[in-house]
N, C-alpha and C positions, 0 to 999 in steps of 0.2 A: 714160582711165572719161571721162564726162565726169556735168555734174552734169544732172539727173533731180529731175519732180517725181513723180518714185512714193515710196514710203515711205521712209523715214531703216533706216540697216541698226542703229538700236537698236529702232526697230518691227519688223522683220524679224527681228532677234533674241528681242523677247522681254526685250530687256533694261530698254523702258519701263514694263513688267509687275511688280508684288509678288510674288516668289519664296514664296510662301505657300500647305498642301499648301490641296485645296477646302475649300466653307460646309461643315460639318456635315449627314450626308443618309439616307436610310437604307442601311443598312450592305449591302446587297447592288447598291446602283448605288453608291459614295463607296468601295469598297475598291483601285481602281485609276483613275489618274487620266492619261495622255500629255501630258507638256512638253516643249516646250525652250526651258531660259532656264540662261545665264551666271549661276555664282554664287562664291562662297568656300565650300572647307570647310574648315574645323579645331578644335580642340579635341577631337582623336579622341585616346584615351586610346594608343593603338599609335603614333603618328604624328604629331609634337610640329609646329607652324608651321600657319600658312595658305598654302593652294594653290589657282590659279586652275580652278573645274572648269567641265563643262557636264554639269547638271540634264536629264534626261531623262524620270526617270515620279518617281509618287506612288504608294503603296503605304499603307495604312491597316495594321497591326501588329491580333492580335484585343483586344491589351490598349487598343487606342484610340488607341496612337501614332500618326505617321507617318514615314515613311519616305520618301528618296530614292534612288532611283538613276540616281549620278553618275557621271564618270568625270575624271580627272586624271591627272594625269605631277609623280611623285616623281623624285628624284636617287638612284639609288645605284650606289655606285663611279663615277660620274662618268658615268655613262649615265643616258638617260635613260628610266623603266619605268612602261607606263602603267597603270593601276590603272583598271577597273568594280568598282563594289561597292554595297551598298546602305548608305546613312547616316543616324543621326537626323536628324530635320530640326531639332533644336538646335546641331547640331554645320556650318547651313547658309545661309549670308549673302548676298543679294544684291546684286549689284555695280553 
């Protein structure tokens, strides 16, 4: 690999941008938003711990709360398990 003058890995991965939902707007326009960001998934009631994840999309629930569609890896019985699920924004943090 050579050092180029293009965008950094952080810029390309979106790591330099905060992991936050879109600004409030009309419900029809702000119900879903596609993103790609690395994040931490933590504080889940059925899965304690903190896991590195990839956030791929936001959606707004009917009650107004935001949820992120994330993918992360758990270890079960010594084997990796890939999890894809919607997680409340309160359980997601930027890397």
